[in-house]
N, C-alpha and C positions, 0 to 999 in steps of 0.2 A: 584559505582549508580547503580539502579534497572531499569533495560528498561522500566518495566511494571508502567504506568503513572498513577495514581488516579485525573481522570477528572471528577466532579460532574457531573452526566449525561450522560457520555458514558462509553462503556464496553469497548473499545478492541481499548485502545490507546498506543503505543509504540514507545519508542526513537528508533534509529537504530545507535546509538551508542553504542562504548568498543567493537566493534565486530573486531576482527584480519581483517589485508587488504595487500594485495599485498607492497614487499617490506619495510615490518618491519611496517608499518603506522597502523592505526586502527579506525576504521568509528568514524566521528565527534558529541559529544553529542550536540543536541540541532539544529542540521544541518538539519533534515529529520525526522519528529512524522508520524507514522501511525495512522489510527484511523478508528473505526463507524463512522458514518454520525455525526457531532458535532451539527445537529438541535435540539439534547435533553439536550445539555447544558446546565446547568442551569447559573445564574449571575457567580457564583462563579468558575464555572467549567471553563468559558470563560474567569475569571480573572486568573485562571489558567495556560493557554494557553498562553496567554499575558506574562504571569512572565518566563514561560519557555520558552520564545523566539519566541513565533508563528508571524510572520509579513505577510504570505503569504500563504495561504489556495487553495490548486490544488483539484478540485471536478469533481470527475470522472463520476457523475452521468449523469442519460438519462434525460432530460426535461422532467417532469413528476416525477419524483422522489423527490421531493423536497415535505417535508411534513410540515416544518413550518419554522417562519421568523425567523429573526436572529436579533431582539430589543437588545439581549443582547451584543451582538456580539463587543469589543471593537472596539475604531475610531485608523485607522492607522494598519486594517489587513485588507489585501486586498484578494477579492474571485476572482478566474481565473479558469471562467468552461471550463474541457476540458476531453468532454463525451466520453469514450472509445467505447461506442455503440452508434448505431443512434436510433431513435424511433420505435418503434415496431419491432428492431432485436432480433429475437429468441436470448436465454441464450444457445450456445452449449453446451451438454453435462450436462444440467440442473443444473447448477453451484456447478458443483464437480471439483478437479484438474486435471480431464482430459479435461476443459473449456481451459487451460492454453496454452499447445501446440498448441493446435486449434486455436485458437484467435490470438497467436503471427503470425504463419503461414501465415494467411489469412488478417490481419491487421500490420504487422510491420508499417506501416507508422503510425498509430495513436498510439499507440507505443512509438516512438519515439517522436511524438508531445508532450505526457506529458513529456518525462524525458527533450526535449528542454525546455518546459516550466519552468522544476525544476534547467534545469544548467542556464537561463537568470532571473530569479528570483532576485529581490532585496537583500540587506543584507538583516542578519534576518533567524530566523527558517521557513522550508517549512511544513505545516501540510496535508499529502494527504491521500482522503477517499474517499471513495463510500456510501455504505448504512451498509455491516456488519462490512466492511472494514476486507474483507475474500477474494475472488478470483480478483476483480478488482484490489483491492490495492496491494493484495498477490502478484499478476501480477507484479505491476508496482514495488512495492518492491523489488522481484527478479530479474529483472533487473537491478534495482541500485545498489543492493550486489555485482553482477558478477563484474558490470563495477567497482565496489570501489574495486575488486578482493577478496571478502569475500571469504572463503571457502566452499565447497559445504555442511559440515555437518552444518554449522552453517544457513544457506540461508534454507537447508530442516526443520531445527527446526524453524527457524523464519516464514513459511507457517505453520506451524502445531501447533505453540501455540493458534493462536486463537478459533480451536473448544472448549478451557475447558473456556476462558474469555467469549465465548457469550453464556453459558447456562445460569447465571443469568438474561441477556438480556430477550434470549425465555421464560424465568420463566414468570420476570415480565410482558412480551406483552401477556402472557399466552398460546403461542405457541409451540409445539411440538420440541424439541432440534435436530434443522437442523442437527447437525452433525450423529444421528444416519442415516437420510436420505442417508447421503453422503454416509457413511459406504456401506449401503448395495446396494448403486448404483456400489462403485467399488466392491462389493463380487460378482455381479452378472457380471460384467466384465473382473474378476479376475486380476482387476489391484489393486495399491497400491499408495496411498497419494505419496509417495517416487519414486517409478518408475515414476509416474506422474513429477513431480518437476524435476529428474534427465534428463526427455525427454526435457524437458521444456528449460531447460540449455545449453541440447545438440542441440537447434536451435535456441540458440542466435546470432551465430555468424553473418547472412543476418543481422540483427536489426543495424550492424556499419555502413553500406550502406546509411543507413536512417538518419548519425549524421556526422556533419562535425568535425575535428579534434579539434576546439575551442570550441564547443561542448561537447566531450568525456571530455577535460582536466577540463572544467570549473565543471563539474561534479563530474570528482575525487578530484579536488581541494574543492569543497563544502563538500563533502563525508569523507572527510580521513583527517588527520594530522597525524604528525608525521614519524618517519622512514626518 
């Protein structure tokens, strides 16, 4: 199966299934999907999300970032708002991979709240998104895959993948490719995306203190199968 999903109106939709995980298990198809904002989904796009099994949407955006109504969203698909940022709070490091470790260190309880929401979601697929589905969604995805026991190379590859997938969206919006700005910022600081991801994974240990054993078990059972 292809992890990249074609949902009309979105440009950066990906299933987290099919990756090797700890204990001979693999990440479960349809359990968690990451995406850019579904506000742009057409009726056909929402139908594709429903057919994929999505029943809960975890919205990481700050109030005020919502742009469009949800008139096409099918019945039986619930939205849970779990913003990572407070209104007016600056995005440290300008929306680049260097944001990841800094935010995790400063606000582990906010990250844990999102993970807890996913762990406790009703049966069915969970869609996690922010605006572009890159930084905030990338951070939560990174944490999910780590807790599932996915290897570092696969986690890094998953984080880097949106760069190419978002180019058509920026072109459609008439905006410059934001990856060019990100790469220029990293070059000025002498950092790489891979180094930023590895530093974030190294800082994950303290997050466990913000999650119960029940939540950790529920997350692993939701995310993985087999073994």
